[in-house]
N, C-alpha and C positions, 0 to 999 in steps of 0.2 A: 504493500500500500504506500509506495513512495511517490505515486503520482497525485495530482490535485484534481478534484472533480468539482463540477458546478452544475446547477440546474435552476430553473424557475420553480419555486415551491408552491405558489398559489395556483389555483385552477385556471385553465385557459379562458380568456374572455375579458371583457371590460369590468373594472371595479375600482374601488377607492384606492387600494394599495396593491402593488405587485411585489412579491418578495423573492429575492434571488439568494441562493446559498452557495458558498464556496468552501470546500473542506480539503485540507491536506497541507503539506509542508510549505507550499508556495502561495497559500491562500492570501496572506497579508501582502506579499510582494506584488501579486497580480492585481489585487484590489487597489492598493495604494498607487499603482501606476495609472489608474483610471479616475480616482477620486481626488477632488480638489475642494478644500475648504475656503470660504470667502476670505480674501485678503491674505491668506497664509499658504496658498499652494497645497502641497501634500503634508498634512500635519503629522506630528509624532503621536501615534495612536495609543491611547491607554485602553487596556482591555475592559470590557463590560461598561463602556461609556458610549452614549449615542452622539454621533457627530452629524451636523447638517452641512451639506455641500453639494457639489455637482459631479456628475459623471461626464467626462470629456473624451472625445475620440483622440487618442494620442497622435494620430497622423495629421489630422486637420485642426485639432484644437477646438473643434465645435462642441458646444454643450449638448448633451443628449437628454439629460433630465436633472432636476433637483431631487436629491435623495437624502435618506438617513443611513448612516454607516455605523456598524457595530462589529467589534472584534471580540470573539470568545476564545480565550487562550487555552490551549491544551494543558492538562487533561479535563478542564472544567468546561466542556462543551458537549453538544449533542453527540458528536462522533468520537469524543476524546482526542481529537486532533485540533489544530488551529482552524477555526471557522470564522468566516466573515459573512454577515448578512447585510444585504442592501435592500432597503425599502424604497421602491420607486412608485411613481404613479401607475395605476393598474391598467394601463392600455395594452392592447395586444402587441402593437408594434414596438412601443418603447421598451418593454421588458425583453422582447426578442432581440432588439438592437443592443441592449446592455449585455445580454448573454453572449451574443456574437463577439463583442469586444473582449469579454472574459476568456472565451475559448481561443480567440486569436492571440491572447497574451500568454497562453500556455496551459490552460486548464483543459480537462477532458469532460465531455458531457456525461453526467452520471447515468448509470443504469437504473431501472426500476428498483426501488428499495435499497439503493447502494449506501445512502447515508445511514440508515438503520443497520444495515449489514456491517458497516464499519464500526458502529457503536457496539455491536455484538462481538466482532472479532477483536476489538480493542479492550474488551472486558468491562465495558460500562454497564451493560445489561446482559442477561442470559437469553437463550433462544426463546423461551416461553414469553418473556417480557417483550422481545422484539416482535413476536407475533401479535401481542396485545396492542402494539402501536396501530396496526392495521385494523384491529377490532374497535379501538376507540374512534378512529376515523369513520368507520362504517356503522357505528352504533345508531340505531333508529328508535330507541326508547330509553327512558331513564334507567331501567333495570339493566339493559344491555350496556349502557355507558358505565354504570357502577361496577358491573362484573368485569368489564374490560379494564377499568382503572385499577380495580383490585389486583388483577393479574399484572398490570404494568408496574404497580408498586411492589410486586414480588411476593404476593400472598401464596400463589401456587408454587412459586420457586422455593419459598421457605418450607412449605409443607412437604414437597417432594425431596428437597434437600435434607430434611430431617430423616425421612425414610431411607434415603440413600446412605446417610452416615450410619444409621443403625445396621443396615445390611453390610456395610464395609466392616463394621466391628465384628459381626458374626463371621464374615469371610476371613478376617484376620485370625480369629481363633481356630477356624478349621484348617487354614494353611499352616498355622503353627503346629497343630496336632499332626499334620502330614509330614512336615519337615523335621520335627523333633520327636517323632513317635518312640524312638529308642532311648531317649534321654531320661526317662522316668519322671518327667514333669507332669504336673496337674494342669489340665486345660478345662475350658468351659464345658459343662455337661451338655450332652446331646439334647436333653430335655429343655435346657435353657435356650439353646440355639433354636430349637423348634418352636418354643414359646414365642421367641422374638419374631421369627418369620411368620408365625400365625397371626400375631398382632399387626404386623406390617400388611399382611394380606387383608385383614379386616378393614384397615384404613384405606387400602386400595379399592376394596369393594365399595366403600362409601363414595369415593371419588368417581369410580366407574358408574355407579348408580346416579350420580349428579349430572351425568352428561345429557340426559334428556332435558333436564331443566336448563342447563347451560346452552345447549343447542337452540332451544326455543328463545332464550334471551338474546343470543347472537344473531340468529337467522329469522326469527319470528315463528309463531305457531301456525301450522297449517290446519285450518278449520274447514271441513267439508260440509256443505249443505246438501243433504240427500233426502229423497222421498219420491213418491210416485208423481206422475205428471199433474200439474195444476194444483198442487197443495199450497203454493205461495212461496216457494224457495226464492225466486227472483225478487218478489216483493220484500221478503225478509232481508235479502242482500241490500236492496236499496235503503231499507230502514236503518240497517246497521251503518251503512256508509253515509246516511243522511243526504243522499242525492239519487237521482234517477239514472243509475248506471246500467241496469239490466232492463231489457225489453219485457214488459208485462202485458199479456193479453189473456182473455178468457179461454183461449184455445189450448188444449193440452199439447205438449211437445214443442212449444215455442223455443225452448233452450235446447240446442242440438250439440253444443260443444261446451267445453269448460270455460268459465269466465273467472279469472282470478283478480282480486283487488286487495289493496293493503289499507289497513285502518288500525288505529291504536285504541285498544280497549283497556280502560284503567291504565296500568303501567306496563302493558305488554303489547308488542308489535304483532299484529295478526294478519295472516294471509288468508282471506276468505275465498273459498272456491265454490261457485255455483255450478251445478252439474245438471245434465239431462235427467229427466224423470225416469226412475226404474219402473219397468212394467213388463208383464208377461207378454209374449208374442208381439214384440215391437215391429213397426214398419221397417223396411230395409234401411231407409235413410236415418232411422233412429239408432240402429244397432251399434254403430261406431261411437256415437255419443254416450250410449249406455255403457259400453266397454270402458270408455274414458272415465265415466262416473264411478265405476267399480274400482278402477285404478286409483282415482283420487281418494276414495273411501279407504282403500288399503294403506295408502301412504300418509293419511291424515293423522295429526296428533290428537285431534278431537273431531268427532262427528256430531252434527246436529241432525237428528232424525225428525223430519217434519211430517206431521200428520194433519189431516183436515178434520176439524171437529164437526163440520157440518155434514160429513159423509160417514156411513158405517165402514167398519174394517172390511177389506176385500183381499183378494189374492195378491194384489200388488203390495199392499201393506205387509202381508205375511212374507213376501219376497224381501222387502226391506229389512225386516227384523232378522231374517236368516242371514242376509248379507252382512249385517252389522254385529253378528254374534262375536263376543269377545273384544270388541272395540271400546275404547274410552268414548263415551257418548252422553249426549243430553237429548231427551225426548221432548220435542217442541210440539205443542198442540196449537195449531194456528186457526184463525178465523173464529175466535171466541166471541166475536160480535154477531155471529149468525146463530140460528137455532141449532142446538147440539143434537147430533144423531150418532156420534161415535160412542161405542160401548167402552167407556174408560175403565170400567171394572175388569173387563176381559183383557184390555191392553196392559193394565197394571199387573195382572196375574202373569202375563207373558214377560214382564220386565222384572219380576221378582221383588216387587214393592218399591222400585225406584220411582221417585216422584217426578212427574213431568212438569214442564213449565208452560203455562197457558199465555198465549199472546194473540194480538191482532196486528199482523204486519201492516195492514192497510191503515189502521188508526194509531199504530205504535203503542197500543195498550200492552202492558206487561213487559215492555222492551228492557227497562232497567233491571227487572228481575232476571231476565235472560242473560244480560251482560254480567250481572253478579255471578250467575251460575257458570258462565263460560270462564270467568276469572278464577273461580274456586276450583274448577276441574283441571286447570293447567298447572304444571309443576311450579311450586313457589307460591301458589295461591293461598295455601293455608299457613304459610310462613315456614318454609323448610329450615331445618336446624343446621344443615351443612353450610358453613360460611364461605367455603372455597368450592367452586364448581369447575368442571371441565367444559370448555366451549368448543373444542376442536376435535374432530374425528381422529386426527393423528395422535393426539394425546391419549385418547381412550384406547386406541389400538395398541399403543405401546404399554399401557398399564395392564391391559388384558394379557398381553404376551408376558409381561413381568410376573403377573400373578400366577400364570401357568407354570412358569419356571420355578417359582417359590413353592408351588404345590408339589412339584417333583422333588425339590430339595427336602421338603418336610417328610415325604414318603421315604426317601433314602435314609434320613436320620432316624425315623421311627423303626425302619426295618433293620437297622444296625449295619448298613452297608458302609463301605469305606468312605471316609470324609471327602475323598476326591469327587465322588458323584455329586454330593450336596454342594461342594465348592464350585463346581462347573455351572450348576444351575443358578446359584446365587450370583455368580459373575454375569450370567446371561441376563438376570433380572436387573443388575446394575447397568448393563449396557442399554437396556430399554429405558430406564430412568434417565440415563445420560443423554439419550437421543432427544428426550423432551427438553432437558435443560441446556442442551448444546455442549455437553462435556464430551460426547463421542458422537460425531455426525460427519457425514460425507459432504463433499462439495455439491454433489447432485441434490442432496436434501436441501442444502442452503439455497441452491438455484431455484428449486421448486417452491420454497417458502417465500423468498424475496421477490420472485417474479410476479407475485400477486400484488405487490405494492405499486403505487403510482410513482412516476419519476419525480424526484424532489423530496421523497421521504425516506 
């Protein structure tokens, strides 16, 4: 990392301010050759102080823009290198012009995520914290933001680091028993080593279980509206969105494809999916829509099963109940403003006593109660006790693999096998934790992670 990189940090387009960042050993020299303070030329720059001046073209001497100039001296900077930030006016041309001058002076255009990658490689943050930077930027709700900030502050790192250290201690005892088995020394009992690995596995289980909540906080909950044709799914979607997004007609089968919209319900980002009506013997043109409705139901975090209170149960309703078997769901009884013909007693018997929510999507009656029910059914709705959650599939996969290795190690210890077997599996578990924290990772893994970032971060 002997070269110096630069990029426009703010999004493309017009705005009040456009920020450019330069990082590397030549950052100050490059920026100082372009920056001029009024009446004093290129000033002697004091770190962490903001200077007002101009960016000038070194060849023509022409002023490009009036800017603010700040030096962040290594290692107390975002990348732990010398960093210069230039705040210019937020025009498309002016920021591009300044960047061109910086590149002409010897900097290289930064790759996506390269500033954060340098922060990781220089030891300022670990890999899970680096990933949290992208999550903070992409947060779409307060809960997502707080989860990402917690990871950025190192909560997950601290938790996994503690598990890592405990496993290192067990591994050290096992390796000592292997290396000095003939010295007549006393080593940690197998029962103690197994007890520690079992406790680490239990803590891993809690983190693995937290992934469903963390994934929802990061990506949003998928909520599928399903029911037979003309029960009011599209009207319910419009009511939740508080706008006429879906076409509503009195004719069954109006919705032929999936319609996905985003909305915030309480403190959770929701992706609501309106689907084609499920029914027996559909028309040919409906078959693909129904297949997609089934796929949406299968992948949903929560299903809203919508029934029409003004009609008796029929074969299509029975089909819906069968399709939703085993799913996390809320039963919604729509059209409560009309005379009731649905046998709610029979429906309750089918649901095992689960209480449905009565609404009128047209009049928005009962909508607040439905929103409360949706929030309560999603992870975290009842106040989960786990303060640290996994938000990325990569982390979950590594913990599952680590747990399997510890399970094998525990079996070896319990069966009285040579310490070498348990040591190999505990080392494998440590490698998995190391890949989450960045203590053992390949260049390919780093490329995959940081290529998700925008240029300038």
